A tleap script that builds the chain and sets N, CA, C and O, in Angstrom:
source leaprc.protein.ff14SB
mol = sequence {
  NMET ALA ASN ILE LYS SER ALA LYS LYS ARG
  ILE LYS VAL ILE GLU LYS LYS THR ALA ARG
  ASN LYS ALA ILE ARG SER ARG VAL LYS THR
  SER ILE LYS LYS VAL GLU ALA ALA VAL ALA
  ALA LYS ASP VAL GLN THR ALA LYS THR ALA
  LEU LYS VAL ALA THR SER ASP ILE ALA LYS
  ALA THR LYS LYS GLY ILE TYR HIE LYS ASN
  ASN ALA SER ARG LYS VAL SER ARG LEU ALA
  SER LEU VAL ASN SER ILE CALA
}
set mol.1.N position { -25.871 -8.736 17.606 }
set mol.1.CA position { -24.974 -10.121 17.680 }
set mol.1.C position { -25.192 -11.044 17.269 }
set mol.1.O position { -26.381 -11.304 17.454 }
set mol.2.N position { -24.467 -12.114 16.531 }
set mol.2.CA position { -25.244 -13.145 15.833 }
set mol.2.C position { -25.120 -14.181 17.025 }
set mol.2.O position { -24.382 -14.277 18.006 }
set mol.3.N position { -26.064 -14.840 16.555 }
set mol.3.CA position { -26.409 -16.039 17.426 }
set mol.3.C position { -26.128 -17.517 16.994 }
set mol.3.O position { -26.107 -18.324 17.924 }
set mol.4.N position { -25.911 -17.995 15.753 }
set mol.4.CA position { -25.631 -18.770 15.060 }
set mol.4.C position { -24.334 -19.032 14.868 }
set mol.4.O position { -23.734 -18.208 14.178 }
set mol.5.N position { -23.605 -20.130 15.366 }
set mol.5.CA position { -22.082 -20.212 15.428 }
set mol.5.C position { -21.327 -19.725 14.459 }
set mol.5.O position { -20.417 -18.934 14.706 }
set mol.6.N position { -21.638 -20.178 13.116 }
set mol.6.CA position { -20.784 -20.395 11.908 }
set mol.6.C position { -20.727 -18.464 11.761 }
set mol.6.O position { -19.741 -17.923 11.258 }
set mol.7.N position { -21.863 -17.690 12.255 }
set mol.7.CA position { -21.813 -16.404 11.737 }
set mol.7.C position { -21.015 -15.605 12.919 }
set mol.7.O position { -20.458 -14.516 12.777 }
set mol.8.N position { -21.084 -16.420 14.175 }
set mol.8.CA position { -19.964 -15.624 15.156 }
set mol.8.C position { -18.664 -16.144 14.407 }
set mol.8.O position { -18.052 -15.088 14.247 }
set mol.9.N position { -17.896 -17.128 13.863 }
set mol.9.CA position { -17.091 -17.388 12.878 }
set mol.9.C position { -16.826 -16.130 12.387 }
set mol.9.O position { -15.999 -15.270 12.686 }
set mol.10.N position { -17.781 -16.212 11.496 }
set mol.10.CA position { -17.510 -15.284 10.410 }
set mol.10.C position { -16.611 -13.608 10.973 }
set mol.10.O position { -15.635 -12.978 10.566 }
set mol.11.N position { -17.760 -13.418 12.249 }
set mol.11.CA position { -17.407 -12.593 12.189 }
set mol.11.C position { -16.098 -12.167 13.030 }
set mol.11.O position { -15.680 -11.010 12.986 }
set mol.12.N position { -15.565 -13.029 13.689 }
set mol.12.CA position { -14.164 -13.152 13.892 }
set mol.12.C position { -13.004 -13.013 13.060 }
set mol.12.O position { -11.899 -12.523 13.289 }
set mol.13.N position { -13.612 -13.676 11.815 }
set mol.13.CA position { -12.385 -14.146 10.387 }
set mol.13.C position { -12.136 -12.948 9.697 }
set mol.13.O position { -11.073 -12.683 9.136 }
set mol.14.N position { -13.597 -11.887 9.767 }
set mol.14.CA position { -13.601 -10.652 9.332 }
set mol.14.C position { -12.974 -9.648 9.985 }
set mol.14.O position { -12.668 -8.660 9.317 }
set mol.15.N position { -12.691 -9.675 11.236 }
set mol.15.CA position { -12.033 -8.834 12.269 }
set mol.15.C position { -10.779 -9.230 11.907 }
set mol.15.O position { -10.108 -8.201 11.983 }
set mol.16.N position { -10.119 -10.070 11.579 }
set mol.16.CA position { -8.895 -10.493 11.868 }
set mol.16.C position { -8.012 -10.012 10.250 }
set mol.16.O position { -6.877 -9.583 10.047 }
set mol.17.N position { -9.329 -10.381 9.195 }
set mol.17.CA position { -8.966 -9.993 7.863 }
set mol.17.C position { -9.130 -8.288 7.751 }
set mol.17.O position { -8.473 -7.618 6.955 }
set mol.18.N position { -9.839 -7.888 8.423 }
set mol.18.CA position { -9.755 -6.187 8.709 }
set mol.18.C position { -8.975 -5.700 8.795 }
set mol.18.O position { -8.864 -4.675 8.123 }
set mol.19.N position { -7.758 -6.167 9.806 }
set mol.19.CA position { -6.732 -5.460 10.589 }
set mol.19.C position { -5.868 -5.554 9.658 }
set mol.19.O position { -5.280 -4.649 9.066 }
set mol.20.N position { -5.783 -6.898 9.510 }
set mol.20.CA position { -4.520 -7.505 8.671 }
set mol.20.C position { -4.283 -6.268 7.363 }
set mol.20.O position { -3.313 -5.533 7.179 }
set mol.21.N position { -5.450 -6.376 6.655 }
set mol.21.CA position { -5.690 -5.550 5.317 }
set mol.21.C position { -5.438 -3.845 5.546 }
set mol.21.O position { -4.843 -3.085 4.781 }
set mol.22.N position { -6.101 -3.515 6.873 }
set mol.22.CA position { -5.725 -1.780 7.248 }
set mol.22.C position { -3.817 -1.930 7.491 }
set mol.22.O position { -2.987 -1.220 6.923 }
set mol.23.N position { -3.547 -2.947 8.390 }
set mol.23.CA position { -2.061 -2.635 8.465 }
set mol.23.C position { -1.314 -2.745 7.474 }
set mol.23.O position { -0.256 -2.130 7.606 }
set mol.24.N position { -1.462 -3.386 6.352 }
set mol.24.CA position { -0.979 -3.048 4.675 }
set mol.24.C position { -0.937 -2.337 4.199 }
set mol.24.O position { -0.004 -1.904 3.523 }
set mol.25.N position { -2.301 -1.803 4.438 }
set mol.25.CA position { -2.761 -0.473 3.637 }
set mol.25.C position { -1.932 0.676 4.241 }
set mol.25.O position { -1.355 1.527 3.565 }
set mol.26.N position { -1.935 0.603 5.777 }
set mol.26.CA position { -1.119 1.879 6.149 }
set mol.26.C position { 0.385 2.195 5.830 }
set mol.26.O position { 1.036 3.241 5.825 }
set mol.27.N position { 0.741 0.627 5.513 }
set mol.27.CA position { 2.445 0.584 4.887 }
set mol.27.C position { 2.705 0.677 4.121 }
set mol.27.O position { 3.872 0.894 3.795 }
set mol.28.N position { 1.382 0.523 3.096 }
set mol.28.CA position { 1.153 1.254 1.668 }
set mol.28.C position { 1.614 2.934 1.646 }
set mol.28.O position { 2.694 3.407 1.291 }
set mol.29.N position { 0.628 3.504 2.057 }
set mol.29.CA position { 0.394 4.822 2.711 }
set mol.29.C position { 1.597 5.300 3.007 }
set mol.29.O position { 2.115 6.223 2.379 }
set mol.30.N position { 2.009 4.843 3.761 }
set mol.30.CA position { 3.836 5.182 4.701 }
set mol.30.C position { 4.623 5.672 3.700 }
set mol.30.O position { 5.002 6.829 3.519 }
set mol.31.N position { 4.933 4.218 2.766 }
set mol.31.CA position { 5.506 4.253 1.911 }
set mol.31.C position { 5.913 5.387 0.821 }
set mol.31.O position { 7.001 5.925 0.613 }
set mol.32.N position { 4.759 5.541 0.257 }
set mol.32.CA position { 4.349 6.378 -0.713 }
set mol.32.C position { 4.592 7.868 -0.547 }
set mol.32.O position { 5.127 8.595 -1.385 }
set mol.33.N position { 4.047 8.290 0.849 }
set mol.33.CA position { 4.483 9.653 2.079 }
set mol.33.C position { 5.685 9.624 1.876 }
set mol.33.O position { 6.095 10.749 1.591 }
set mol.34.N position { 6.450 8.874 1.885 }
set mol.34.CA position { 8.103 8.834 2.015 }
set mol.34.C position { 8.555 9.293 0.572 }
set mol.34.O position { 9.295 10.269 0.450 }
set mol.35.N position { 8.176 8.699 -0.335 }
set mol.35.CA position { 8.396 8.893 -1.970 }
set mol.35.C position { 8.017 10.737 -1.939 }
set mol.35.O position { 8.732 11.726 -2.098 }
set mol.36.N position { 7.273 10.645 -1.794 }
set mol.36.CA position { 6.183 12.701 -2.023 }
set mol.36.C position { 6.992 13.051 -0.978 }
set mol.36.O position { 7.143 14.241 -1.253 }
set mol.37.N position { 7.790 12.826 0.292 }
set mol.37.CA position { 8.624 13.785 0.952 }
set mol.37.C position { 9.865 14.411 0.444 }
set mol.37.O position { 10.326 15.552 0.463 }
set mol.38.N position { 10.328 13.008 -0.120 }
set mol.38.CA position { 11.327 13.141 -1.045 }
set mol.38.C position { 11.632 13.696 -2.330 }
set mol.38.O position { 12.610 14.360 -2.673 }
set mol.39.N position { 10.561 13.287 -3.034 }
set mol.39.CA position { 10.457 14.595 -3.892 }
set mol.39.C position { 10.349 15.814 -3.830 }
set mol.39.O position { 10.757 16.530 -4.744 }
set mol.40.N position { 9.627 16.418 -2.449 }
set mol.40.CA position { 9.265 17.575 -2.143 }
set mol.40.C position { 10.949 18.326 -1.656 }
set mol.40.O position { 11.266 19.509 -1.780 }
set mol.41.N position { 11.639 17.407 -1.203 }
set mol.41.CA position { 12.787 17.904 -0.524 }
set mol.41.C position { 13.623 18.205 -1.927 }
set mol.41.O position { 14.626 18.918 -1.942 }
set mol.42.N position { 12.995 17.478 -3.255 }
set mol.42.CA position { 14.149 17.245 -4.138 }
set mol.42.C position { 15.286 16.820 -4.282 }
set mol.42.O position { 16.152 17.266 -5.035 }
set mol.43.N position { 15.382 15.456 -3.186 }
set mol.43.CA position { 16.456 14.486 -2.791 }
set mol.43.C position { 16.594 13.094 -3.752 }
set mol.43.O position { 16.540 11.894 -3.485 }
set mol.44.N position { 16.771 13.752 -4.831 }
set mol.44.CA position { 16.740 12.373 -5.900 }
set mol.44.C position { 17.297 10.994 -5.605 }
set mol.44.O position { 16.646 9.999 -5.923 }
set mol.45.N position { 18.603 10.885 -4.948 }
set mol.45.CA position { 18.395 8.923 -4.401 }
set mol.45.C position { 17.806 8.901 -3.436 }
set mol.45.O position { 17.496 7.712 -3.516 }
set mol.46.N position { 17.277 9.279 -2.370 }
set mol.46.CA position { 16.323 9.061 -1.361 }
set mol.46.C position { 14.756 8.675 -2.020 }
set mol.46.O position { 13.948 7.767 -1.828 }
set mol.47.N position { 14.799 9.622 -2.705 }
set mol.47.CA position { 13.407 9.093 -3.756 }
set mol.47.C position { 13.382 8.088 -4.283 }
set mol.47.O position { 12.462 7.299 -4.065 }
set mol.48.N position { 14.296 7.836 -5.060 }
set mol.48.CA position { 14.437 6.677 -6.055 }
set mol.48.C position { 14.766 5.232 -4.825 }
set mol.48.O position { 14.372 4.212 -5.390 }
set mol.49.N position { 15.218 4.954 -3.695 }
set mol.49.CA position { 15.437 4.317 -3.220 }
set mol.49.C position { 13.909 4.407 -2.110 }
set mol.49.O position { 13.463 3.280 -1.892 }
set mol.50.N position { 13.393 5.146 -1.669 }
set mol.50.CA position { 12.171 5.064 -1.595 }
set mol.50.C position { 10.821 4.887 -2.412 }
set mol.50.O position { 9.752 4.573 -1.888 }
set mol.51.N position { 10.980 5.092 -3.557 }
set mol.51.CA position { 10.316 4.470 -4.979 }
set mol.51.C position { 10.353 3.091 -5.068 }
set mol.51.O position { 9.406 2.382 -5.408 }
set mol.52.N position { 11.818 2.602 -4.658 }
set mol.52.CA position { 11.500 0.965 -4.815 }
set mol.52.C position { 11.131 0.123 -3.712 }
set mol.52.O position { 10.990 -1.085 -3.900 }
set mol.53.N position { 10.903 0.800 -2.219 }
set mol.53.CA position { 10.295 0.262 -1.230 }
set mol.53.C position { 9.154 0.553 -1.849 }
set mol.53.O position { 8.855 -0.511 -2.391 }
set mol.54.N position { 8.248 1.414 -2.130 }
set mol.54.CA position { 6.780 1.662 -2.112 }
set mol.54.C position { 6.335 0.696 -3.465 }
set mol.54.O position { 5.296 0.040 -3.532 }
set mol.55.N position { 7.473 0.789 -4.599 }
set mol.55.CA position { 6.417 -0.298 -5.323 }
set mol.55.C position { 6.417 -1.727 -4.896 }
set mol.55.O position { 5.347 -2.333 -4.831 }
set mol.56.N position { 7.450 -2.254 -4.628 }
set mol.56.CA position { 7.522 -3.926 -3.828 }
set mol.56.C position { 6.307 -3.660 -2.967 }
set mol.56.O position { 5.296 -4.242 -3.361 }
set mol.57.N position { 6.159 -2.846 -1.782 }
set mol.57.CA position { 4.618 -2.647 -0.771 }
set mol.57.C position { 3.722 -3.069 -1.632 }
set mol.57.O position { 3.114 -4.130 -1.490 }
set mol.58.N position { 3.536 -2.133 -2.768 }
set mol.58.CA position { 2.236 -2.245 -3.669 }
set mol.58.C position { 2.157 -3.287 -4.131 }
set mol.58.O position { 1.017 -3.685 -4.372 }
set mol.59.N position { 3.190 -4.083 -4.420 }
set mol.59.CA position { 3.182 -5.173 -5.280 }
set mol.59.C position { 2.863 -6.309 -4.285 }
set mol.59.O position { 2.314 -7.345 -4.661 }
set mol.60.N position { 3.174 -6.116 -3.181 }
set mol.60.CA position { 2.749 -7.211 -2.207 }
set mol.60.C position { 1.485 -6.979 -1.953 }
set mol.60.O position { 0.681 -7.746 -2.482 }
set mol.61.N position { 0.963 -5.876 -1.090 }
set mol.61.CA position { -0.226 -5.699 -1.323 }
set mol.61.C position { -1.425 -6.339 -2.356 }
set mol.61.O position { -2.405 -7.032 -2.084 }
set mol.62.N position { -0.865 -5.743 -3.816 }
set mol.62.CA position { -1.727 -6.245 -4.524 }
set mol.62.C position { -1.735 -7.925 -4.615 }
set mol.62.O position { -2.793 -8.408 -5.020 }
set mol.63.N position { -0.899 -8.645 -4.351 }
set mol.63.CA position { -0.472 -10.120 -4.385 }
set mol.63.C position { -1.589 -10.954 -3.266 }
set mol.63.O position { -2.217 -12.008 -3.356 }
set mol.64.N position { -1.485 -10.034 -2.337 }
set mol.64.CA position { -2.167 -10.469 -1.070 }
set mol.64.C position { -3.908 -10.063 -1.199 }
set mol.64.O position { -4.751 -10.558 -0.451 }
set mol.65.N position { -4.212 -9.100 -2.267 }
set mol.65.CA position { -5.392 -9.302 -2.786 }
set mol.65.C position { -5.893 -8.084 -1.819 }
set mol.65.O position { -6.845 -8.224 -1.051 }
set mol.66.N position { -5.180 -6.932 -1.936 }
set mol.66.CA position { -5.918 -5.928 -1.201 }
set mol.66.C position { -6.291 -4.504 -2.279 }
set mol.66.O position { -7.237 -3.717 -2.311 }
set mol.67.N position { -5.414 -4.609 -2.849 }
set mol.67.CA position { -5.523 -3.612 -4.047 }
set mol.67.C position { -5.857 -4.143 -5.441 }
set mol.67.O position { -5.824 -5.370 -5.523 }
set mol.68.N position { -6.136 -3.550 -6.424 }
set mol.68.CA position { -6.727 -4.523 -7.254 }
set mol.68.C position { -5.340 -4.177 -8.421 }
set mol.68.O position { -4.604 -3.277 -8.015 }
set mol.69.N position { -4.972 -4.751 -9.682 }
set mol.69.CA position { -3.944 -4.658 -10.012 }
set mol.69.C position { -3.714 -3.497 -10.905 }
set mol.69.O position { -2.573 -3.082 -11.105 }
set mol.70.N position { -4.836 -2.920 -11.488 }
set mol.70.CA position { -4.878 -1.812 -12.210 }
set mol.70.C position { -4.801 -0.685 -10.826 }
set mol.70.O position { -3.965 0.216 -10.904 }
set mol.71.N position { -5.353 -0.737 -10.052 }
set mol.71.CA position { -4.816 0.297 -9.333 }
set mol.71.C position { -3.316 0.506 -8.724 }
set mol.71.O position { -2.748 1.580 -8.523 }
set mol.72.N position { -2.888 -0.653 -8.513 }
set mol.72.CA position { -1.563 -0.911 -7.857 }
set mol.72.C position { -0.896 0.153 -9.123 }
set mol.72.O position { -0.288 1.206 -8.927 }
set mol.73.N position { -1.200 -0.442 -10.359 }
set mol.73.CA position { -0.729 -0.007 -11.283 }
set mol.73.C position { -0.773 1.637 -11.594 }
set mol.73.O position { 0.082 2.296 -12.186 }
set mol.74.N position { -1.761 1.996 -11.138 }
set mol.74.CA position { -2.173 3.500 -11.403 }
set mol.74.C position { -0.792 4.419 -10.386 }
set mol.74.O position { -0.066 5.355 -10.721 }
set mol.75.N position { -0.905 3.485 -8.820 }
set mol.75.CA position { -0.082 4.078 -8.068 }
set mol.75.C position { 1.556 4.181 -8.302 }
set mol.75.O position { 2.347 5.080 -8.016 }
set mol.76.N position { 1.733 2.937 -8.919 }
set mol.76.CA position { 3.216 2.980 -9.297 }
set mol.76.C position { 3.734 3.959 -9.921 }
set mol.76.O position { 4.637 4.737 -9.613 }
set mol.77.N position { 2.660 3.796 -11.430 }
set mol.77.CA position { 3.214 4.699 -12.285 }
set mol.77.C position { 3.285 6.492 -11.978 }
set mol.77.O position { 4.131 7.268 -12.422 }
set mol.78.N position { 2.192 6.792 -11.146 }
set mol.78.CA position { 2.127 7.601 -10.342 }
set mol.78.C position { 3.415 8.280 -9.890 }
set mol.78.O position { 3.958 9.315 -10.275 }
set mol.79.N position { 3.751 7.354 -8.922 }
set mol.79.CA position { 4.987 7.575 -7.877 }
set mol.79.C position { 6.256 7.478 -9.235 }
set mol.79.O position { 7.123 8.306 -8.953 }
set mol.80.N position { 6.503 6.967 -10.166 }
set mol.80.CA position { 7.301 6.752 -10.716 }
set mol.80.C position { 7.591 8.062 -11.902 }
set mol.80.O position { 8.635 8.612 -12.253 }
set mol.81.N position { 6.132 8.257 -12.320 }
set mol.81.CA position { 6.385 10.064 -12.936 }
set mol.81.C position { 6.982 11.237 -11.490 }
set mol.81.O position { 7.675 12.181 -11.868 }
set mol.82.N position { 6.778 11.163 -10.384 }
set mol.82.CA position { 6.529 11.818 -9.520 }
set mol.82.C position { 8.163 12.099 -9.386 }
set mol.82.O position { 8.772 13.167 -9.458 }
set mol.83.N position { 8.602 10.876 -9.185 }
set mol.83.CA position { 10.405 11.019 -9.047 }
set mol.83.C position { 11.415 11.198 -10.456 }
set mol.83.O position { 12.561 11.621 -10.607 }
set mol.84.N position { 10.433 10.682 -11.336 }
set mol.84.CA position { 11.369 10.918 -12.768 }
set mol.84.C position { 11.063 12.746 -12.987 }
set mol.84.O position { 11.867 13.278 -13.753 }
set mol.85.N position { 10.340 13.372 -12.574 }
set mol.85.CA position { 10.106 14.796 -12.712 }
set mol.85.C position { 11.403 15.272 -12.128 }
set mol.85.O position { 11.821 16.295 -12.670 }
set mol.86.N position { 12.129 14.801 -11.180 }
set mol.86.CA position { 12.794 15.420 -10.176 }
set mol.86.C position { 14.640 14.916 -10.608 }
set mol.86.O position { 15.645 15.550 -10.290 }
set mol.87.N position { 14.578 13.586 -11.414 }
set mol.87.CA position { 15.762 13.123 -11.532 }
set mol.87.C position { 16.212 13.633 -12.831 }
set mol.87.O position { 17.338 13.358 -13.246 }
savepdb mol mol.pdb
quit
């Protein structure tokens, strides 16, 4: 355990950031799974709607610095190609 006041503060700040990042990452993963489930069920309309939500969630996560922009682009691209494969 840290003894110095600033180190104790950093631990608290890092815990908060970690929890926030984890929640946002979890939300992105859930939205990606919804797209993949809709594609597996070959439900075009649901897949397109889920893709829109997933793209938005990924963009928000990227804006907050949780994902690198290339990583986010790759995720969006893969999801879009999945949806286009059943459309």
